[in-house]
N, CA, C, O and the ligand as a Tripos MOL2 file, in Angstrom:
@<TRIPOS>MOLECULE
protein
  281   279    71     0     0
PROTEIN
NO_CHARGES

@<TRIPOS>ATOM
      1 N          -3.1110    7.1880    0.6250 N.3       1 MET1
      2 CA         -1.6620    7.2760    0.6360 C.3       1 MET1
      3 C          -1.0870    6.1280   -0.1610 C.2       1 MET1
      4 O          -1.5220    4.9840   -0.0300 O.2       1 MET1
      5 N          -0.1190    6.4350   -0.9780 N.am      2 ILE2
      6 CA          0.5310    5.3870   -1.7770 C.3       2 ILE2
      7 C           2.0070    5.3900   -1.4380 C.2       2 ILE2
      8 O           2.6820    6.4170   -1.5170 O.2       2 ILE2
      9 N           2.4930    4.2230   -1.0590 N.am      3 ILE3
     10 CA          3.9090    4.0760   -0.7260 C.3       3 ILE3
     11 C           4.5370    3.2530   -1.8420 C.2       3 ILE3
     12 O           4.0960    2.1410   -2.1330 O.2       3 ILE3
     13 N           5.5550    3.8020   -2.4520 N.am      4 GLU4
     14 CA          6.1950    3.0890   -3.5450 C.3       4 GLU4
     15 C           7.6610    2.8320   -3.2280 C.2       4 GLU4
     16 O           8.3530    3.6780   -2.6610 O.2       4 GLU4
     17 N           8.1060    1.6650   -3.6030 N.am      5 THR5
     18 CA          9.5300    1.3910   -3.5370 C.3       5 THR5
     19 C           9.9770    1.0130   -4.9450 C.2       5 THR5
     20 O           9.2270    0.4050   -5.7090 O.2       5 THR5
     21 N          11.1790    1.3740   -5.2630 N.am      6 GLN6
     22 CA         11.6980    1.0990   -6.5960 C.3       6 GLN6
     23 C          12.4000   -0.2470   -6.6220 C.2       6 GLN6
     24 O          12.9760   -0.6970   -5.6310 O.2       6 GLN6
     25 N          12.3340   -0.8670   -7.7790 N.am      7 ALA7
     26 CA         13.0570   -2.1200   -7.9460 C.3       7 ALA7
     27 C          14.5530   -1.8550   -7.8480 C.2       7 ALA7
     28 O          15.0660   -0.8860   -8.4080 O.2       7 ALA7
     29 N          15.2260   -2.7170   -7.1410 N.am      8 ILE8
     30 CA         16.6740   -2.5700   -6.9960 C.3       8 ILE8
     31 C          17.3330   -3.7950   -7.5930 C.2       8 ILE8
     32 O          17.0110   -4.9280   -7.2340 O.2       8 ILE8
     33 N          18.2390   -3.5610   -8.4870 N.am      9 GLU9
     34 CA         18.9250   -4.6780   -9.0940 C.3       9 GLU9
     35 C          20.3430   -4.7470   -8.5420 C.2       9 GLU9
     36 O          21.1390   -3.8210   -8.6970 O.2       9 GLU9
     37 N          20.6290   -5.8530   -7.9050 N.am     10 VAL10
     38 CA         21.9360   -6.0230   -7.2930 C.3      10 VAL10
     39 C          22.7130   -7.0240   -8.1500 C.2      10 VAL10
     40 O          22.2350   -8.1260   -8.4220 O.2      10 VAL10
     41 N          23.8670   -6.6430   -8.5520 N.am     11 SER11
     42 CA         24.6720   -7.4850   -9.4220 C.3      11 SER11
     43 C          24.9240   -8.8500   -8.7950 C.2      11 SER11
     44 O          25.4350   -8.9520   -7.6800 O.2      11 SER11
     45 N          24.5580   -9.8900   -9.5290 N.am     12 GLY12
     46 CA         24.7990  -11.2390   -9.0500 C.3      12 GLY12
     47 C          23.7330  -11.7730   -8.1160 C.2      12 GLY12
     48 O          23.8080  -12.9190   -7.6740 O.2      12 GLY12
     49 N          22.7220  -10.9360   -7.8070 N.am     13 LYS13
     50 CA         21.6610  -11.3790   -6.9160 C.3      13 LYS13
     51 C          20.3030  -11.1530   -7.5870 C.2      13 LYS13
     52 O          20.1960  -10.4500   -8.5920 O.2      13 LYS13
     53 N          19.2780  -11.7650   -7.0070 N.am     14 ASP14
     54 CA         17.9410  -11.5350   -7.5170 C.3      14 ASP14
     55 C          17.5510  -10.0790   -7.2910 C.2      14 ASP14
     56 O          17.8000   -9.5210   -6.2220 O.2      14 ASP14
     57 N          16.9360   -9.4650   -8.3060 N.am     15 PRO15
     58 CA         16.5020   -8.0910   -8.0930 C.3      15 PRO15
     59 C          15.3600   -8.0290   -7.0790 C.2      15 PRO15
     60 O          14.5490   -8.9500   -6.9850 O.2      15 PRO15
     61 N          15.3090   -6.9580   -6.3420 N.am     16 ILE16
     62 CA         14.2120   -6.7320   -5.4120 C.3      16 ILE16
     63 C          13.0910   -6.0450   -6.1760 C.2      16 ILE16
     64 O          13.3030   -4.9980   -6.7880 O.2      16 ILE16
     65 N          11.9080   -6.6270   -6.1430 N.am     17 SER17
     66 CA         10.8090   -6.1010   -6.9280 C.3      17 SER17
     67 C          10.3330   -4.7550   -6.3990 C.2      17 SER17
     68 O          10.3580   -4.4870   -5.1980 O.2      17 SER17
     69 N           9.8990   -3.9220   -7.3340 N.am     18 ALA18
     70 CA          9.2540   -2.6740   -6.9330 C.3      18 ALA18
     71 C           7.8710   -2.9860   -6.3740 C.2      18 ALA18
     72 O           7.1720   -3.8620   -6.8830 O.2      18 ALA18
     73 N           7.4900   -2.2820   -5.3490 N.am     19 THR19
     74 CA          6.1730   -2.4930   -4.7820 C.3      19 THR19
     75 C           5.4180   -1.1640   -4.6790 C.2      19 THR19
     76 O           6.0140   -0.0910   -4.5960 O.2      19 THR19
     77 N           4.1230   -1.2720   -4.6880 N.am     20 ARG20
     78 CA          3.2800   -0.0840   -4.5630 C.3      20 ARG20
     79 C           2.1820   -0.4490   -3.5830 C.2      20 ARG20
     80 O           1.3840   -1.3520   -3.8370 O.2      20 ARG20
     81 N           2.1440    0.2530   -2.4690 N.am     21 ILE21
     82 CA          1.1590   -0.0540   -1.4330 C.3      21 ILE21
     83 C           0.2320    1.1430   -1.2800 C.2      21 ILE21
     84 O           0.6800    2.2650   -1.0440 O.2      21 ILE21
     85 N          -1.0700    0.8900   -1.4190 N.am     22 GLN22
     86 CA         -2.0460    1.9450   -1.2390 C.3      22 GLN22
     87 C          -2.8270    1.6590    0.0330 C.2      22 GLN22
     88 O          -3.2920    0.5390    0.2400 O.2      22 GLN22
     89 N          -2.9710    2.6580    0.8790 N.am     23 ILE23
     90 CA         -3.6800    2.4970    2.1330 C.3      23 ILE23
     91 C          -5.0320    3.1740    2.0280 C.2      23 ILE23
     92 O          -5.1330    4.3610    1.7200 O.2      23 ILE23
     93 N          -6.0750    2.3880    2.2940 N.am     24 LEU24
     94 CA         -7.4490    2.8570    2.1190 C.3      24 LEU24
     95 C          -8.2550    2.6690    3.3890 C.2      24 LEU24
     96 O          -7.9650    1.7930    4.2040 O.2      24 LEU24
     97 N          -9.2840    3.5140    3.5480 N.am     25 CYS25
     98 CA        -10.2300    3.3510    4.6510 C.3      25 CYS25
     99 C         -11.0240    2.0640    4.4180 C.2      25 CYS25
    100 O         -11.5200    1.8390    3.3140 O.2      25 CYS25
    101 N         -11.1520    1.2110    5.4510 N.am     26 PRO26
    102 CA        -11.9060   -0.0470    5.2850 C.3      26 PRO26
    103 C         -13.4000    0.1950    5.1410 C.2      26 PRO26
    104 O         -14.1290   -0.6890    4.6910 O.2      26 PRO26
    105 N         -13.8620    1.3780    5.5160 N.am     27 ASN27
    106 CA        -15.2960    1.6590    5.4860 C.3      27 ASN27
    107 C         -15.7380    2.3310    4.1910 C.2      27 ASN27
    108 O         -16.7270    1.9170    3.5860 O.2      27 ASN27
    109 N         -15.0020    3.3790    3.7520 N.am     28 CYS28
    110 CA        -15.4520    4.1570    2.5920 C.3      28 CYS28
    111 C         -14.4400    4.1350    1.4480 C.2      28 CYS28
    112 O         -14.6560    4.7660    0.4140 O.2      28 CYS28
    113 N         -13.3320    3.4080    1.6340 N.am     29 SER29
    114 CA        -12.2890    3.3000    0.5920 C.3      29 SER29
    115 C         -11.6290    4.6320    0.2660 C.2      29 SER29
    116 O         -11.0190    4.7920   -0.7910 O.2      29 SER29
    117 N         -11.7580    5.5920    1.1890 N.am     30 ASN30
    118 CA        -11.0390    6.8590    1.0350 C.3      30 ASN30
    119 C          -9.5410    6.6130    1.0840 C.2      30 ASN30
    120 O          -9.0730    5.7650    1.8440 O.2      30 ASN30
    121 N          -8.7930    7.3440    0.2820 N.am     31 ASP31
    122 CA         -7.3570    7.2430    0.3240 C.3      31 ASP31
    123 C          -6.8500    7.8750    1.6240 C.2      31 ASP31
    124 O          -7.0640    9.0640    1.8590 O.2      31 ASP31
    125 N          -6.1950    7.1000    2.4500 N.am     32 VAL32
    126 CA         -5.7750    7.5510    3.7820 C.3      32 VAL32
    127 C          -4.4090    8.2320    3.7080 C.2      32 VAL32
    128 O          -3.4750    7.7080    3.1010 O.2      32 VAL32
    129 N          -4.3060    9.4020    4.3290 N.am     33 ASP33
    130 CA         -2.9980   10.0750    4.3490 C.3      33 ASP33
    131 C          -2.3400    9.9020    5.7230 C.2      33 ASP33
    132 O          -2.9020    9.2940    6.6340 O.2      33 ASP33
    133 N          -1.1250   10.4600    5.8360 N.am     34 ASP34
    134 CA         -0.3290   10.3140    7.0590 C.3      34 ASP34
    135 C          -1.0830   10.7680    8.3060 C.2      34 ASP34
    136 O          -1.0990   10.0740    9.3220 O.2      34 ASP34
    137 N          -1.7050   11.9400    8.2160 N.am     35 ALA35
    138 CA         -2.3720   12.5180    9.3720 C.3      35 ALA35
    139 C          -3.5460   11.6430    9.8270 C.2      35 ALA35
    140 O          -3.7550   11.4220   11.0200 O.2      35 ALA35
    141 N          -4.3000   11.1560    8.8450 N.am     36 GLU36
    142 CA         -5.4300   10.2910    9.1780 C.3      36 GLU36
    143 C          -4.9540    8.9820    9.7990 C.2      36 GLU36
    144 O          -5.5650    8.4610   10.7320 O.2      36 GLU36
    145 N          -3.8490    8.4600    9.2630 N.am     37 LEU37
    146 CA         -3.3130    7.2140    9.7890 C.3      37 LEU37
    147 C          -2.8170    7.4170   11.2190 C.2      37 LEU37
    148 O          -3.0190    6.5680   12.0870 O.2      37 LEU37
    149 N          -2.1690    8.5530   11.4480 N.am     38 ALA38
    150 CA         -1.6500    8.8650   12.7900 C.3      38 ALA38
    151 C          -2.7830    8.9950   13.7970 C.2      38 ALA38
    152 O          -2.6510    8.6060   14.9580 O.2      38 ALA38
    153 N          -3.9120    9.5570   13.3240 N.am     39 ALA39
    154 CA         -5.0560    9.7540   14.2010 C.3      39 ALA39
    155 C          -5.9400    8.5060   14.2600 C.2      39 ALA39
    156 O          -6.8590    8.4270   15.0760 O.2      39 ALA39
    157 N          -5.6570    7.5360   13.3900 N.am     40 SER40
    158 CA         -6.4600    6.3090   13.2760 C.3      40 SER40
    159 C          -7.9270    6.6140   13.0720 C.2      40 SER40
    160 O          -8.8070    5.9170   13.5760 O.2      40 SER40
    161 N          -8.1740    7.6990   12.3030 N.am     41 LYS41
    162 CA         -9.5680    8.0680   12.0400 C.3      41 LYS41
    163 C          -9.6910    8.6230   10.6350 C.2      41 LYS41
    164 O          -8.9240    9.4960   10.2290 O.2      41 LYS41
    165 N         -10.6620    8.1100    9.8980 N.am     42 CYS42
    166 CA        -10.8940    8.5630    8.5320 C.3      42 CYS42
    167 C         -11.5520    9.9460    8.5500 C.2      42 CYS42
    168 O         -12.5320   10.1680    9.2610 O.2      42 CYS42
    169 N         -10.9960   10.8760    7.7530 N.am     43 ASN43
    170 CA        -11.5850   12.2240    7.6920 C.3      43 ASN43
    171 C         -12.9050   12.2440    6.9270 C.2      43 ASN43
    172 O         -13.7150   13.1530    7.1030 O.2      43 ASN43
    173 N         -13.1160   11.2500    6.0840 N.am     44 GLU44
    174 CA        -14.3380   11.2120    5.2780 C.3      44 GLU44
    175 C         -15.5330   10.6730    6.0630 C.2      44 GLU44
    176 O         -16.6170   11.2570    6.0400 O.2      44 GLU44
    177 N         -15.3270    9.5630    6.7520 N.am     45 CYS45
    178 CA        -16.4740    8.9110    7.3900 C.3      45 CYS45
    179 C         -16.2820    8.6870    8.8930 C.2      45 CYS45
    180 O         -17.2020    8.2300    9.5720 O.2      45 CYS45
    181 N         -15.0940    9.0070    9.4150 N.am     46 GLY46
    182 CA        -14.8490    8.8770   10.8480 C.3      46 GLY46
    183 C         -14.5730    7.4500   11.2990 C.2      46 GLY46
    184 O         -14.5230    7.1720   12.4970 O.2      46 GLY46
    185 N         -14.3930    6.5470   10.3410 N.am     47 ALA47
    186 CA        -14.1410    5.1470   10.7070 C.3      47 ALA47
    187 C         -12.7810    4.9870   11.3720 C.2      47 ALA47
    188 O         -11.8600    5.7650   11.1270 O.2      47 ALA47
    189 N         -12.6710    3.9690   12.2140 N.am     48 ASP48
    190 CA        -11.4180    3.6380   12.8690 C.3      48 ASP48
    191 C         -10.4220    3.1010   11.8280 C.2      48 ASP48
    192 O         -10.7480    2.2230   11.0290 O.2      48 ASP48
    193 N          -9.2090    3.6490   11.8600 N.am     49 LEU49
    194 CA         -8.2010    3.2240   10.8800 C.3      49 LEU49
    195 C          -7.0610    2.4640   11.5210 C.2      49 LEU49
    196 O          -5.9490    2.4310   10.9930 O.2      49 LEU49
    197 N          -7.3430    1.8390   12.6840 N.am     50 SER50
    198 CA         -6.2870    1.0860   13.3340 C.3      50 SER50
    199 C          -5.8910   -0.1430   12.4820 C.2      50 SER50
    200 O          -4.7800   -0.6630   12.5870 O.2      50 SER50
    201 N          -6.8350   -0.5800   11.6460 N.am     51 GLN51
    202 CA         -6.5050   -1.6840   10.7240 C.3      51 GLN51
    203 C          -6.9360   -1.2860    9.3080 C.2      51 GLN51
    204 O          -7.9130   -1.8150    8.7780 O.2      51 GLN51
    205 N          -6.2010   -0.3510    8.7030 N.am     52 PRO52
    206 CA         -6.5840    0.1100    7.3750 C.3      52 PRO52
    207 C          -6.3900   -0.9640    6.3230 C.2      52 PRO52
    208 O          -5.6330   -1.9150    6.5190 O.2      52 PRO52
    209 N          -7.0730   -0.8040    5.2180 N.am     53 VAL53
    210 CA         -6.9140   -1.7270    4.1070 C.3      53 VAL53
    211 C          -5.6510   -1.3470    3.3480 C.2      53 VAL53
    212 O          -5.4440   -0.1770    3.0260 O.2      53 VAL53
    213 N          -4.8170   -2.3210    3.0660 N.am     54 GLN54
    214 CA         -3.6050   -2.0650    2.2930 C.3      54 GLN54
    215 C          -3.6380   -2.9120    1.0320 C.2      54 GLN54
    216 O          -3.7540   -4.1370    1.0760 O.2      54 GLN54
    217 N          -3.5330   -2.2240   -0.0820 N.am     55 HIS55
    218 CA         -3.4450   -2.9340   -1.3550 C.3      55 HIS55
    219 C          -1.9950   -2.8790   -1.8190 C.2      55 HIS55
    220 O          -1.4500   -1.8040   -2.0680 O.2      55 HIS55
    221 N          -1.3910   -4.0330   -1.9300 N.am     56 ALA56
    222 CA          0.0030   -4.0810   -2.3480 C.3      56 ALA56
    223 C           0.0930   -4.6770   -3.7510 C.2      56 ALA56
    224 O          -0.5160   -5.7000   -4.0630 O.2      56 ALA56
    225 N           0.8640   -4.0040   -4.5650 N.am     57 GLU57
    226 CA          1.1340   -4.5310   -5.9020 C.3      57 GLU57
    227 C           2.6320   -4.7480   -6.0030 C.2      57 GLU57
    228 O           3.4300   -3.9010   -5.6010 O.2      57 GLU57
    229 N           2.9870   -5.8650   -6.5320 N.am     58 VAL58
    230 CA          4.4060   -6.1400   -6.7540 C.3      58 VAL58
    231 C           4.6590   -6.1280   -8.2470 C.2      58 VAL58
    232 O           4.0230   -6.8510   -9.0130 O.2      58 VAL58
    233 N           5.5980   -5.2940   -8.6400 N.am     59 HIS59
    234 CA          5.9110   -5.1790  -10.0600 C.3      59 HIS59
    235 C           7.1200   -6.0380  -10.3800 C.2      59 HIS59
    236 O           8.2420   -5.7300   -9.9770 O.2      59 HIS59
    237 N           6.8850   -7.0920  -11.0910 N.am     60 ALA60
    238 CA          7.9940   -7.9380  -11.5110 C.3      60 ALA60
    239 C           7.7390   -8.3380  -12.9520 C.2      60 ALA60
    240 O           6.5910   -8.4380  -13.3860 O.2      60 ALA60
    241 N           8.7790   -8.5580  -13.6680 N.am     61 THR61
    242 CA          8.6480   -8.7450  -15.1080 C.3      61 THR61
    243 C           7.8410   -9.9770  -15.4790 C.2      61 THR61
    244 O           7.0830   -9.9430  -16.4480 O.2      61 THR61
    245 N           7.9840  -11.0660  -14.7290 N.am     62 SER62
    246 CA          7.3220  -12.3110  -15.1300 C.3      62 SER62
    247 C           6.0540  -12.6050  -14.3340 C.2      62 SER62
    248 O           5.3890  -13.6100  -14.5850 O.2      62 SER62
    249 N           5.7150  -11.7550  -13.3910 N.am     63 ILE63
    250 CA          4.5730  -12.0140  -12.5620 C.3      63 ILE63
    251 C           3.5260  -10.9030  -12.7820 C.2      63 ILE63
    252 O           3.8530   -9.7220  -12.6730 O.2      63 ILE63
    253 N           2.2880  -11.2710  -13.0870 N.am     64 PRO64
    254 CA          1.2640  -10.2400  -13.2890 C.3      64 PRO64
    255 C           0.9510   -9.4900  -11.9920 C.2      64 PRO64
    256 O           1.1930   -9.9980  -10.8970 O.2      64 PRO64
    257 N           0.4200   -8.3000  -12.1250 N.am     65 LEU65
    258 CA          0.0600   -7.5240  -10.9470 C.3      65 LEU65
    259 C          -1.0010   -8.2670  -10.1430 C.2      65 LEU65
    260 O          -1.9130   -8.8770  -10.7000 O.2      65 LEU65
    261 N          -0.8650   -8.2030   -8.8500 N.am     66 PHE66
    262 CA         -1.8760   -8.8000   -7.9970 C.3      66 PHE66
    263 C          -2.0620   -7.9550   -6.7490 C.2      66 PHE66
    264 O          -1.1780   -7.1840   -6.3780 O.2      66 PHE66
    265 N          -3.1970   -8.0970   -6.1100 N.am     67 GLY67
    266 CA         -3.4860   -7.3290   -4.9080 C.3      67 GLY67
    267 C          -3.5460   -8.2390   -3.7060 C.2      67 GLY67
    268 O          -4.0040   -9.3780   -3.7920 O.2      67 GLY67
    269 N          -3.0790   -7.7240   -2.5830 N.am     68 ILE68
    270 CA         -3.1370   -8.4730   -1.3320 C.3      68 ILE68
    271 C          -3.8470   -7.5930   -0.3070 C.2      68 ILE68
    272 O          -3.5200   -6.4170   -0.1460 O.2      68 ILE68
    273 N          -4.8060   -8.1740    0.3690 N.am     69 THR69
    274 CA         -5.4360   -7.4390    1.4740 C.3      69 THR69
    275 C          -4.9330   -8.0150    2.7840 C.2      69 THR69
    276 O          -5.1690   -9.1850    3.0870 O.2      69 THR69
    277 N          -4.2510   -7.2080    3.5470 N.am     70 PHE70
    278 CA         -3.7030   -7.6750    4.8070 C.3      70 PHE70
    279 C          -4.7620   -7.7340    5.8800 C.2      70 PHE70
    280 O          -4.4700   -8.1100    7.0150 O.2      70 PHE70
    281 ZN        -13.7010    6.3330    5.6030 Zn       71 ZN71
@<TRIPOS>BOND
     1     1     2 1
     2     2     3 1
     3     3     4 2
     4     3     5 am
     5     5     6 1
     6     6     7 1
     7     7     8 2
     8     7     9 am
     9     9    10 1
    10    10    11 1
    11    11    12 2
    12    11    13 am
    13    13    14 1
    14    14    15 1
    15    15    16 2
    16    15    17 am
    17    17    18 1
    18    18    19 1
    19    19    20 2
    20    19    21 am
    21    21    22 1
    22    22    23 1
    23    23    24 2
    24    23    25 am
    25    25    26 1
    26    26    27 1
    27    27    28 2
    28    27    29 am
    29    29    30 1
    30    30    31 1
    31    31    32 2
    32    31    33 am
    33    33    34 1
    34    34    35 1
    35    35    36 2
    36    35    37 am
    37    37    38 1
    38    38    39 1
    39    39    40 2
    40    39    41 am
    41    41    42 1
    42    42    43 1
    43    43    44 2
    44    43    45 am
    45    45    46 1
    46    46    47 1
    47    47    48 2
    48    47    49 am
    49    49    50 1
    50    50    51 1
    51    51    52 2
    52    51    53 am
    53    53    54 1
    54    54    55 1
    55    55    56 2
    56    55    57 am
    57    57    58 1
    58    58    59 1
    59    59    60 2
    60    59    61 am
    61    61    62 1
    62    62    63 1
    63    63    64 2
    64    63    65 am
    65    65    66 1
    66    66    67 1
    67    67    68 2
    68    67    69 am
    69    69    70 1
    70    70    71 1
    71    71    72 2
    72    71    73 am
    73    73    74 1
    74    74    75 1
    75    75    76 2
    76    75    77 am
    77    77    78 1
    78    78    79 1
    79    79    80 2
    80    79    81 am
    81    81    82 1
    82    82    83 1
    83    83    84 2
    84    83    85 am
    85    85    86 1
    86    86    87 1
    87    87    88 2
    88    87    89 am
    89    89    90 1
    90    90    91 1
    91    91    92 2
    92    91    93 am
    93    93    94 1
    94    94    95 1
    95    95    96 2
    96    95    97 am
    97    97    98 1
    98    98    99 1
    99    99   100 2
   100    99   101 am
   101   101   102 1
   102   102   103 1
   103   103   104 2
   104   103   105 am
   105   105   106 1
   106   106   107 1
   107   107   108 2
   108   107   109 am
   109   109   110 1
   110   110   111 1
   111   111   112 2
   112   111   113 am
   113   113   114 1
   114   114   115 1
   115   115   116 2
   116   115   117 am
   117   117   118 1
   118   118   119 1
   119   119   120 2
   120   119   121 am
   121   121   122 1
   122   122   123 1
   123   123   124 2
   124   123   125 am
   125   125   126 1
   126   126   127 1
   127   127   128 2
   128   127   129 am
   129   129   130 1
   130   130   131 1
   131   131   132 2
   132   131   133 am
   133   133   134 1
   134   134   135 1
   135   135   136 2
   136   135   137 am
   137   137   138 1
   138   138   139 1
   139   139   140 2
   140   139   141 am
   141   141   142 1
   142   142   143 1
   143   143   144 2
   144   143   145 am
   145   145   146 1
   146   146   147 1
   147   147   148 2
   148   147   149 am
   149   149   150 1
   150   150   151 1
   151   151   152 2
   152   151   153 am
   153   153   154 1
   154   154   155 1
   155   155   156 2
   156   155   157 am
   157   157   158 1
   158   158   159 1
   159   159   160 2
   160   159   161 am
   161   161   162 1
   162   162   163 1
   163   163   164 2
   164   163   165 am
   165   165   166 1
   166   166   167 1
   167   167   168 2
   168   167   169 am
   169   169   170 1
   170   170   171 1
   171   171   172 2
   172   171   173 am
   173   173   174 1
   174   174   175 1
   175   175   176 2
   176   175   177 am
   177   177   178 1
   178   178   179 1
   179   179   180 2
   180   179   181 am
   181   181   182 1
   182   182   183 1
   183   183   184 2
   184   183   185 am
   185   185   186 1
   186   186   187 1
   187   187   188 2
   188   187   189 am
   189   189   190 1
   190   190   191 1
   191   191   192 2
   192   191   193 am
   193   193   194 1
   194   194   195 1
   195   195   196 2
   196   195   197 am
   197   197   198 1
   198   198   199 1
   199   199   200 2
   200   199   201 am
   201   201   202 1
   202   202   203 1
   203   203   204 2
   204   203   205 am
   205   205   206 1
   206   206   207 1
   207   207   208 2
   208   207   209 am
   209   209   210 1
   210   210   211 1
   211   211   212 2
   212   211   213 am
   213   213   214 1
   214   214   215 1
   215   215   216 2
   216   215   217 am
   217   217   218 1
   218   218   219 1
   219   219   220 2
   220   219   221 am
   221   221   222 1
   222   222   223 1
   223   223   224 2
   224   223   225 am
   225   225   226 1
   226   226   227 1
   227   227   228 2
   228   227   229 am
   229   229   230 1
   230   230   231 1
   231   231   232 2
   232   231   233 am
   233   233   234 1
   234   234   235 1
   235   235   236 2
   236   235   237 am
   237   237   238 1
   238   238   239 1
   239   239   240 2
   240   239   241 am
   241   241   242 1
   242   242   243 1
   243   243   244 2
   244   243   245 am
   245   245   246 1
   246   246   247 1
   247   247   248 2
   248   247   249 am
   249   249   250 1
   250   250   251 1
   251   251   252 2
   252   251   253 am
   253   253   254 1
   254   254   255 1
   255   255   256 2
   256   255   257 am
   257   257   258 1
   258   258   259 1
   259   259   260 2
   260   259   261 am
   261   261   262 1
   262   262   263 1
   263   263   264 2
   264   263   265 am
   265   265   266 1
   266   266   267 1
   267   267   268 2
   268   267   269 am
   269   269   270 1
   270   270   271 1
   271   271   272 2
   272   271   273 am
   273   273   274 1
   274   274   275 1
   275   275   276 2
   276   275   277 am
   277   277   278 1
   278   278   279 1
   279   279   280 2
@<TRIPOS>SUBSTRUCTURE
     1 MET1         2 RESIDUE 1 A MET
     2 ILE2         6 RESIDUE 1 A ILE
     3 ILE3        10 RESIDUE 1 A ILE
     4 GLU4        14 RESIDUE 1 A GLU
     5 THR5        18 RESIDUE 1 A THR
     6 GLN6        22 RESIDUE 1 A GLN
     7 ALA7        26 RESIDUE 1 A ALA
     8 ILE8        30 RESIDUE 1 A ILE
     9 GLU9        34 RESIDUE 1 A GLU
    10 VAL10       38 RESIDUE 1 A VAL
    11 SER11       42 RESIDUE 1 A SER
    12 GLY12       46 RESIDUE 1 A GLY
    13 LYS13       50 RESIDUE 1 A LYS
    14 ASP14       54 RESIDUE 1 A ASP
    15 PRO15       58 RESIDUE 1 A PRO
    16 ILE16       62 RESIDUE 1 A ILE
    17 SER17       66 RESIDUE 1 A SER
    18 ALA18       70 RESIDUE 1 A ALA
    19 THR19       74 RESIDUE 1 A THR
    20 ARG20       78 RESIDUE 1 A ARG
    21 ILE21       82 RESIDUE 1 A ILE
    22 GLN22       86 RESIDUE 1 A GLN
    23 ILE23       90 RESIDUE 1 A ILE
    24 LEU24       94 RESIDUE 1 A LEU
    25 CYS25       98 RESIDUE 1 A CYS
    26 PRO26      102 RESIDUE 1 A PRO
    27 ASN27      106 RESIDUE 1 A ASN
    28 CYS28      110 RESIDUE 1 A CYS
    29 SER29      114 RESIDUE 1 A SER
    30 ASN30      118 RESIDUE 1 A ASN
    31 ASP31      122 RESIDUE 1 A ASP
    32 VAL32      126 RESIDUE 1 A VAL
    33 ASP33      130 RESIDUE 1 A ASP
    34 ASP34      134 RESIDUE 1 A ASP
    35 ALA35      138 RESIDUE 1 A ALA
    36 GLU36      142 RESIDUE 1 A GLU
    37 LEU37      146 RESIDUE 1 A LEU
    38 ALA38      150 RESIDUE 1 A ALA
    39 ALA39      154 RESIDUE 1 A ALA
    40 SER40      158 RESIDUE 1 A SER
    41 LYS41      162 RESIDUE 1 A LYS
    42 CYS42      166 RESIDUE 1 A CYS
    43 ASN43      170 RESIDUE 1 A ASN
    44 GLU44      174 RESIDUE 1 A GLU
    45 CYS45      178 RESIDUE 1 A CYS
    46 GLY46      182 RESIDUE 1 A GLY
    47 ALA47      186 RESIDUE 1 A ALA
    48 ASP48      190 RESIDUE 1 A ASP
    49 LEU49      194 RESIDUE 1 A LEU
    50 SER50      198 RESIDUE 1 A SER
    51 GLN51      202 RESIDUE 1 A GLN
    52 PRO52      206 RESIDUE 1 A PRO
    53 VAL53      210 RESIDUE 1 A VAL
    54 GLN54      214 RESIDUE 1 A GLN
    55 HIS55      218 RESIDUE 1 A HIS
    56 ALA56      222 RESIDUE 1 A ALA
    57 GLU57      226 RESIDUE 1 A GLU
    58 VAL58      230 RESIDUE 1 A VAL
    59 HIS59      234 RESIDUE 1 A HIS
    60 ALA60      238 RESIDUE 1 A ALA
    61 THR61      242 RESIDUE 1 A THR
    62 SER62      246 RESIDUE 1 A SER
    63 ILE63      250 RESIDUE 1 A ILE
    64 PRO64      254 RESIDUE 1 A PRO
    65 LEU65      258 RESIDUE 1 A LEU
    66 PHE66      262 RESIDUE 1 A PHE
    67 GLY67      266 RESIDUE 1 A GLY
    68 ILE68      270 RESIDUE 1 A ILE
    69 THR69      274 RESIDUE 1 A THR
    70 PHE70      278 RESIDUE 1 A PHE
    71 ZN71       281 GROUP 0 **** ****
């Protein structure tokens, strides 16, 4: 599952960066969807998804893409 937010530019304020968050199974790196997340179980390998891997990318003009694992 990929959650994206768009950059918002507010006049006179710092723009809010666009972000892209991908949720993956910690065991098999399967892309986790809503149903799997709700069930906290990976459909591919049956792993517990109570703490899924989240890769967040922040898109900003002066900052290179980077990944964060929560
Ligand atoms: Zn899995």
